[in-house]
N, C-alpha and C positions, 0 to 999 in steps of 0.2 A: 024308544031308545032315549036314554038320558044323555044330554050334552055334557061334556066335560071340558074343563079349562085347566091349563097347565101354567104354573110358574116355574121357571127354569133358570139355571145358572150355567153359563158357558165360561170356559177358561182357555187361555192360550197354552197353558201347561200347569203343572203343580205350583200353586201359590203365585201364578202369573196374573196377566190382565184378566179382568172379570167383566161379565155382562149379565144383567138380570133382565128377563123378559117374560111376557105372558102371551099365550096363544091358545087357540082351540084345536090345533093340529100339531102336536109336538114333533112327530116324525117329519112332516113336511117342512116345518119351520127350521129345524136343525139341519135338514138337507139343504135348505136355502143358504144357511150360514156356511156350511161346508163347501158348497159350490160357488161361493163368493157372490151370490145373487142379492145379498143385503149390503148395499154400499155404506161406507162411513166407518164408524168406530170399530166394529167387529172385523170387517174386511181389512182395514188398515193395520190392525194389530194381530191378525191371525187367530182370532178368538172363535174357535169352532168345535171345541171339545165339550160335550155335554157331561157335566160332572155332578149335577143335582137337579131334581125336579120333584114336584108334588102336584096332585090333582085337586081340583075344586069343582063343586057342582054348579056354583053360580059365578058369573063373570065379575060381579061387584066384589065378591070375596077374593077372587084371584087378583084383581087390580089392586085392592087394598094391601094384600100380602106383598105384591111386587113393589109397591111404593114404600112399604115399611122396610123391606130388605134393602132397597136402594139407599136408604138413609143410614144403614148400619155401617159400622167400622169394618175395614177390610178383615181384621182379625176375626170378627164375628162371622163374616161370610165364609172364611176359611174353616172355622169350627163347624159351621153348618154342613159344608161339604165333607169334612173329615169324619163327621159322626157316622155316616153310612158309606163313605167312599174314601177311606184313608189313603189310598194310592192314587187318587185323582184319575181313575180309569175313565175312559170315554164310554159312557153308558149308551151311546147311540146304537151300537151293534146289538146289544141285548134288547133294546127297545124295538128295533126293527124285526128281531126274531120272535117277538111276543105276538101271537095272533089275536085278532079281535079288537074292536073298539073299546076304549077304556081300559085296556090291559096295562097301561102304563101307570096305573095308580100305585101309590106307595101306601103301606099300612098306616092307619091312623089319620088319613086325610079324608077330605070331603066334609 
């Protein structure tokens, strides 16, 4: 079984507060944000809507991508979300409904 790593963007709402993170278990990590188990920035601002994510095969690639996105202008992050999720829908429900490990991969990633 191949390990997968995820870079993800959470938002408080459309064009709201943003958070960029990296994890090896996207469903678990987003659930932690939704349940308020991650203290600090995201909990204080109600940032718990999964609006974008991508998969990577190697952790170093995922961390590099996360760091690059964190340096982007807000407008660039908005464009990244709106490219595949123009309504800023919470993707967490679809993610949980998808069976099997690695099923959260987006086309063109890895």
